[in-house]
C-alpha positions in Angstrom: -24.4 -40.7 5.8 -26.1 -39.4 2.6 -29.6 -39.3 1.2 -31.3 -41.6 -1.3 -33.9 -39.9 -3.5 -36.8 -42.1 -4.6 -38.5 -41.0 -7.8 -42.2 -40.9 -7.3 -45.0 -39.4 -9.5 -47.2 -37.2 -7.5 -45.0 -37.5 -4.4 -41.6 -36.6 -3.0 -39.4 -38.6 -0.6 -35.7 -38.4 0.3 -34.5 -40.9 2.9 -31.5 -40.2 5.0 -29.4 -43.2 6.0 -26.4 -44.0 8.0 -24.0 -47.0 8.0 -21.2 -48.4 10.0 -18.8 -48.4 7.1 -15.7 -46.4 7.0 -17.0 -43.7 4.6 -20.6 -43.7 5.8 -22.1 -45.2 2.6 -22.9 -48.6 1.1 -20.0 -48.4 -1.3 -17.6 -49.2 1.5 -19.5 -52.3 2.8 -17.5 -55.4 3.2 -19.0 -58.0 0.6 -18.0 -60.9 2.7 -20.3 -60.0 5.5 -24.1 -60.1 5.7 -26.0 -56.7 5.9 -28.4 -55.7 8.6 -31.1 -53.0 8.1 -32.2 -51.4 11.4 -35.5 -49.6 11.7 -35.7 -47.0 14.5 -38.5 -46.7 17.2 -41.5 -44.4 17.2 -40.8 -40.6 17.6 -37.0 -41.1 17.1 -34.6 -41.5 14.2 -31.6 -43.6 13.3 -29.2 -41.7 15.6 -30.9 -43.5 18.6 -29.7 -46.8 17.3 -26.2 -46.1 18.3 -26.2 -48.6 21.1 -26.6 -51.3 18.3 -24.2 -49.8 15.9 -21.4 -49.6 18.5 -21.8 -53.1 19.7 -18.9 -55.3 18.5 -21.2 -58.3 18.5 -23.0 -56.8 15.5 -20.6 -54.2 14.1 -17.6 -56.5 13.6 -19.7 -59.3 12.1 -22.1 -57.5 9.8 -22.6 -54.4 7.6 -25.2 -52.1 9.2 -27.5 -49.5 7.6 -30.4 -47.6 9.1 -32.9 -45.4 7.3 -34.8 -42.5 8.8 -38.5 -42.9 8.3 -39.9 -40.3 5.8 -41.5 -38.2 8.6 -38.6 -38.4 11.0 -35.1 -37.2 11.4 -33.3 -35.8 8.4 -35.6 -37.5 5.9 -37.8 -35.3 3.8 -41.2 -35.8 2.2 -44.4 -34.1 1.0 -47.1 -34.4 3.6 -49.7 -37.0 2.4 -53.0 -38.2 3.6 -52.4 -41.6 1.8 -49.3 -42.4 3.9 -49.6 -45.8 5.7 -47.3 -48.7 6.6 -47.5 -50.1 3.0 -46.1 -46.9 1.8 -43.3 -47.1 4.4 -42.6 -50.7 3.1 -42.5 -49.5 -0.4 -40.0 -46.7 0.6 -37.6 -49.4 2.0 -37.9 -51.7 -1.0 -37.2 -48.9 -3.5 -34.3 -47.5 -1.5 -32.7 -51.0 -1.2 -33.0 -51.4 -5.0 -31.7 -47.9 -5.7 -28.6 -48.7 -3.5 -28.1 -52.2 -5.0 -28.5 -53.7 -1.6 -28.7 -57.5 -1.4 -31.3 -59.4 0.8 -30.8 -58.3 4.4 -31.5 -59.2 7.9 -34.0 -56.7 9.5 -34.0 -55.5 13.1 -37.3 -53.5 13.5 -38.3 -51.6 16.7 -41.8 -50.9 17.8 -45.1 -50.1 16.2 -44.5 -48.5 12.7 -41.2 -50.3 12.0 -42.6 -53.7 12.8 -45.8 -53.1 10.7 -43.7 -51.8 7.8 -41.2 -54.6 7.7 -44.0 -57.3 7.9 -45.6 -55.8 4.8 -42.3 -55.5 3.1 -41.7 -59.2 3.5 -45.1 -60.0 2.1 -44.5 -58.0 -1.1 -40.8 -58.2 -1.6 -39.8 -61.6 0.1 -36.5 -61.8 -1.9 -35.2 -58.7 -0.1 -35.5 -60.2 3.4 -33.2 -62.9 4.9 -34.7 -62.8 8.4 -36.9 -60.7 10.7 -36.2 -59.7 14.3 -39.3 -57.8 15.7 -38.8 -55.9 18.8 -41.9 -54.9 20.9 -44.6 -56.2 18.6 -47.6 -53.8 18.9 -51.3 -54.8 19.1 -53.1 -55.2 15.7 -54.7 -51.8 16.4 -54.0 -49.4 19.3 -55.2 -49.9 22.8 -58.0 -47.7 23.7 -56.2 -45.9 26.6 -53.0 -45.5 24.3 -55.3 -44.0 21.5 -56.7 -41.4 23.9 -53.3 -40.6 25.4 -51.9 -39.9 21.9 -54.9 -37.9 21.1 -54.3 -35.6 24.0 -50.5 -35.4 23.6 -50.9 -34.4 20.0 -52.7 -31.2 20.9 -50.2 -30.4 23.7 -47.3 -31.0 21.5 -48.5 -29.2 18.3 -50.0 -26.1 20.0 -47.5 -25.3 22.8 -47.5 -21.7 23.3 -44.1 -21.4 25.2 -41.1 -23.4 26.3 -42.8 -24.6 29.6 -45.8 -26.0 27.6 -43.6 -27.8 25.1 -41.4 -29.3 27.8 -44.6 -30.5 29.7 -45.9 -32.3 26.6 -42.5 -33.8 25.8 -42.0 -35.0 29.3 -45.3 -36.8 29.1 -44.1 -38.5 26.0 -40.9 -39.5 27.6 -42.8 -41.1 30.6 -45.1 -42.8 28.1 -42.3 -44.2 26.0 -39.8 -45.2 28.8 -42.0 -45.7 31.8 -39.4 -43.7 33.8 -39.5 -40.3 35.4 -36.1 -40.3 37.4 -33.7 -40.7 34.5 -32.9 -36.9 34.0 -30.1 -37.5 31.5 -32.4 -39.5 29.2 -35.2 -36.9 29.6 -32.8 -34.1 28.7 -31.6 -35.9 25.6 -35.0 -36.9 24.3 -36.6 -33.4 24.9 -33.6 -31.7 23.3 -33.9 -33.9 20.2 -37.6 -33.2 19.9 -37.1 -29.4 20.3 -34.6 -29.5 17.4 -36.4 -31.9 15.0 -40.1 -31.9 15.8 -41.0 -28.5 17.3 -44.6 -27.0 16.7 -43.2 -25.4 13.6 -42.9 -28.9 12.1 -46.0 -30.3 13.5 -47.2 -31.8 10.2 -44.6 -34.4 10.5 -45.9 -35.5 13.9 -49.5 -35.3 12.7 -48.7 -37.6 9.7 -46.8 -40.0 11.9 -49.6 -40.2 14.5 -52.2 -40.7 11.7 -50.3 -43.8 10.5 -50.1 -45.2 14.0 -53.7 -44.4 15.1 -55.5 -45.4 11.9 -53.6 -48.5 11.0 -55.5 -51.7 10.1 -54.5 -55.2 11.2 -52.7 -57.6 9.0 -54.9 -60.4 7.7 -54.0 -64.1 8.0 -53.6 -64.1 4.2 -50.9 -61.4 4.5 -49.1 -63.0 7.4 -49.0 -66.4 5.4 -46.7 -64.6 2.9 -44.0 -64.4 5.5 -41.7 -67.5 5.0 -38.3 -66.3 6.3 -36.9 -67.0 9.8 -38.5 -64.8 12.5 -37.4 -63.9 16.1 -39.6 -61.7 18.4 -38.1 -59.9 21.3 -40.7 -58.4 23.6 -40.5 -56.4 26.9 -42.2 -58.4 29.6 -43.8 -55.4 31.4 -44.7 -53.1 28.5 -48.1 -51.5 28.8 -48.2 -50.1 25.3 -47.2 -53.5 23.7 -48.3 -56.3 26.0 -46.4 -59.6 25.8 -49.7 -61.4 24.8 -49.6 -59.9 21.3 -46.1 -61.3 20.7 -47.4 -64.8 21.4 -50.5 -64.1 19.3 -48.3 -63.1 16.3 -46.1 -66.2 16.8 -49.1 -68.4 16.3 -50.3 -66.5 13.2 -46.9 -66.9 11.4 -47.7 -70.4 10.3 -45.4 -70.4 7.2 -42.3 -68.8 8.8 -39.2 -70.8 8.2 -38.2 -72.8 11.3 -39.7 -72.1 14.8 -40.8 -68.5 15.6 -39.3 -67.9 18.9 -40.4 -65.3 21.5 -37.8 -63.9 23.8 -39.2 -61.8 26.6 -36.9 -59.4 28.4 -37.6 -59.8 32.1 -38.7 -56.7 34.0 -38.3 -54.4 30.9 -41.1 -51.8 30.2 -40.5 -50.0 27.0 -38.2 -48.5 24.4 -35.6 -51.2 24.4 -33.3 -49.5 21.9 -32.5 -46.6 24.1 -32.3 -48.3 27.5 -28.7 -49.6 28.0 -29.5 -52.9 29.7 -32.3 -53.8 27.2 -30.3 -52.8 24.2 -27.5 -55.0 25.3 -29.8 -58.0 25.7 -31.3 -57.3 22.3 -27.9 -57.3 20.6 -26.9 -60.5 22.4 -30.1 -62.3 21.4 -30.0 -61.0 17.9 -26.3 -61.9 17.3 -27.1 -65.5 18.5 -30.1 -65.7 16.2 -27.9 -64.6 13.2 -25.4 -67.3 14.1 -27.9 -70.0 13.5 -28.7 -68.8 9.9 -26.7 -69.5 6.8 -23.9 -67.0 6.0 -24.8 -64.4 3.4 -22.7 -62.0 1.3 -23.3 -58.3 0.4 -22.3 -58.0 -3.2 -23.7 -54.7 -4.6 -25.2 -55.7 -7.9 -28.2 -54.2 -9.8 -31.5 -56.0 -9.3 -32.2 -59.0 -11.6 -35.7 -57.7 -12.3 -36.0 -53.9 -13.4 -37.4 -51.8 -10.7 -40.4 -50.7 -12.6 -41.4 -54.3 -13.5 -40.8 -55.5 -10.0 -43.0 -52.7 -8.6 -45.8 -53.8 -10.9 -45.4 -57.3 -9.6 -45.7 -56.0 -6.0 -48.9 -54.1 -6.9 -50.4 -57.2 -8.3 -49.5 -59.1 -5.1 -51.0 -56.3 -3.0 -54.1 -56.4 -5.1 -54.5 -60.2 -4.4 -53.8 -59.8 -0.7 -56.4 -57.1 0.0 -58.9 -58.3 -2.5 -58.9 -55.1 -4.6 -58.4 -55.8 -8.4 -58.0 -52.0 -9.1 -54.8 -51.9 -7.1 -53.0 -53.9 -9.8 -53.8 -51.0 -12.3 -52.3 -48.3 -10.2 -49.3 -46.2 -11.4 -46.1 -48.2 -10.5 -44.1 -44.9 -10.7 -45.8 -43.6 -7.6 -45.0 -44.9 -4.1 -48.4 -43.7 -2.9 -50.0 -46.4 -5.2 -49.2 -48.8 -2.4 -51.4 -46.9 0.1 -54.3 -49.0 1.5 -55.9 -46.1 3.3 -59.6 -46.2 2.8 -61.2 -43.1 0.9 -63.1 -41.9 4.0 -60.0 -42.2 6.2 -57.9 -40.4 3.5 -60.4 -37.5 3.5 -60.3 -37.3 7.2 -56.5 -37.3 7.4 -56.4 -34.7 4.7 -58.7 -32.5 6.7 -56.3 -33.1 9.7 -53.2 -32.0 7.8 -55.0 -28.9 6.5 -56.2 -28.1 10.0 -52.8 -28.3 11.5 -51.2 -26.5 8.7 -53.2 -23.3 9.6 -51.1 -20.5 11.0 -48.1 -22.8 11.1 -45.7 -20.0 10.2 -46.6 -18.4 13.6 -46.1 -21.6 15.7 -43.8 -21.5 18.7 -40.2 -22.6 18.2 -38.4 -23.8 21.4 -34.9 -23.1 19.9 -32.7 -20.2 20.6 -31.2 -17.8 18.1 -28.3 -20.2 17.5 -30.6 -23.0 16.5 -30.0 -25.0 19.8 -32.3 -25.7 22.8 -32.3 -22.8 25.2 -31.9 -25.0 28.2 -31.9 -28.5 29.6 -35.2 -29.8 30.8 -33.6 -30.6 34.2 -32.5 -26.9 34.6 -36.1 -25.4 34.3 -37.3 -23.3 37.1 -39.6 -25.1 39.5 -41.3 -22.5 41.7 -44.4 -24.5 42.8 -44.5 -26.8 45.9 -45.8 -29.8 43.8 -42.6 -29.9 41.8 -40.3 -32.6 43.3 -36.7 -32.6 44.0 -34.1 -34.8 42.1 -35.6 -37.8 43.7 -39.2 -36.9 42.5 -40.3 -36.0 46.1 -42.0 -32.7 47.2 -42.3 -31.5 50.7 -45.2 -29.8 52.5 -46.3 -29.4 56.2 -47.6 -33.0 57.0 -49.2 -31.9 60.2 -51.8 -29.6 58.5 -52.3 -32.1 55.7 -53.0 -34.8 58.2 -55.5 -32.6 60.0 -57.3 -31.7 56.7 -57.5 -35.4 55.6 -58.9 -36.3 59.0 -61.7 -33.7 58.8 -62.5 -34.2 55.1 -65.6 -36.3 54.2 -66.1 -36.9 50.5 -69.5 -36.3 49.1 -68.7 -38.0 45.8 -67.7 -41.5 44.8 -64.1 -42.3 44.6 -62.4 -41.3 41.4 -61.3 -44.3 39.3 -57.5 -44.9 38.9 -55.8 -44.6 35.6 -56.5 -47.6 33.4 -60.0 -48.2 34.9 -61.7 -45.7 32.6 -62.1 -48.4 30.0 -63.7 -51.8 30.6 -60.4 -53.5 30.0 -56.9 -52.1 29.8 -56.2 -54.4 26.9 -59.3 -53.3 24.8 -58.4 -52.5 21.1 -59.6 -49.5 19.2 -62.4 -50.1 16.8 -63.1 -48.3 13.5 -65.9 -46.3 15.1 -63.6 -45.0 17.8 -60.8 -44.2 15.3 -63.3 -42.3 13.2 -64.5 -40.3 16.2 -61.0 -39.5 17.1 -60.3 -38.2 13.6 -63.4 -36.0 13.6 -62.6 -34.6 17.1 -59.1 -33.6 16.2 -60.3 -31.4 13.3 -62.7 -29.4 15.5 -60.1 -28.6 18.2 -60.2 -24.8 18.9 -56.6 -23.5 19.2 -57.7 -20.0 20.2 -59.9 -21.2 23.0 -59.2 -19.2 26.3 -61.0 -18.4 29.5 -62.5 -15.1 29.4 -64.0 -13.1 32.4 -67.7 -12.3 32.0 -68.5 -8.6 32.6 -72.0 -8.0 34.2 -73.7 -4.7 34.5 -72.9 -1.4 33.1 -69.5 -1.2 31.4 -69.2 2.4 32.6 -69.7 1.3 36.2 -67.1 -1.4 35.9 -64.5 0.8 34.3 -64.9 3.7 36.7 -64.8 1.4 39.7 -61.6 -0.3 38.5 -60.2 3.2 38.1 -61.1 4.1 41.7 -63.8 6.6 40.7 -66.8 6.8 43.1 -70.2 6.2 41.5 -73.8 6.2 42.6 -76.3 3.4 42.1 -76.9 4.4 38.4 -73.2 4.2 37.6 -72.8 8.0 37.4 -69.7 9.7 38.8 -70.2 11.5 42.1 -69.2 15.2 42.2 -66.1 16.4 44.1 -66.7 18.0 47.5 -64.4 20.6 49.0 -61.7 19.9 46.4 -61.2 16.4 47.7 -62.2 13.2 45.8 
């Protein structure tokens, strides 16, 4: 499980990868088997793909490799305001060429992975044998999801103590999985985030959220470049990635080889790669899909076209797709040359990174002296009555509560339920809303706190708090008879 360093002028990136081979590297791949590249879900890394690595339906039939995205897991990079999904696609292409990997089958999970692999296929089609897209996201974020991530980003990055960080992380767990009763999964996810993305490493999370919240939809011209077989696996009841967007993408992939099939997982909500039942269904569906495709080999040979020349060709293709002739003249030795971030968005993202970098050396670290989490989330002290038991239930005196509800008369209109704050729960974020969010995040006051307002004479306040008797002018009264 080594690193692959990608030379890049003006940038730095080192991608960690893991394989299912005997020695943990691509040199021990079986050349008679095809190769699968797995791309991990949002906020996680390749270690959370273990349910797919260990499944014999995939592991015995194929070589498997998974890369950590540059801002997650063990991968390392220099923070950049130009980072977008095209940059992630270039990371994958150059890593594959550096490792002499052949054309591969891709299994991509959720928002950033799906967007990156679609762009990879448009620019480097010879590297892709097939695409399996799990939980296809909307073209841009839904409004309520955008607002939720905006709030969670502040809670996560500026947690002042362990309770505050665990609260933020538990909200993300609920948001990702739709579950609150799976304590083992909560403990595992929160322990992972405490170790790999604490407030001391908040720039990684800020950069990741920038990619997700400021992404732009793929055009029909870009989607027309995808000519390989495509399978879409979608959770039926996902609020973050509604099923309708999977069918929408199916209709847009007009040039894909064969029929683009959509397989909904009945009753599933989110994060299919870490839920045992959903992960098994994904493995079964994916293995059957691969069985319908021609058999491929995994001979490790150098690319036929030199990497530098192939990168120039990819930049020319990108220039044609986005309609910007200047892109073809960019430096092919820099991965950031593939960035399609607009100048005003880049400036805003740079301000974001600078803002969150302030005082980062004094940020809270939730790990103990041994570098491990100090406790499990399920072992936290719950001293307030509204904290539930292991079933999520709390207990109070129902008689007094019923009496209070009976006598209460509301003087204000009923508060809207979650999801009703926007006109439509499926409304997408517009560029104006995204720009407003970027500006708001850079004006967040991290030192804001409630302060008690002191009125009147300070002398009077101090002496009264000390128990000293004063007259109406605030002067101390004299002692009488030796007694105060």
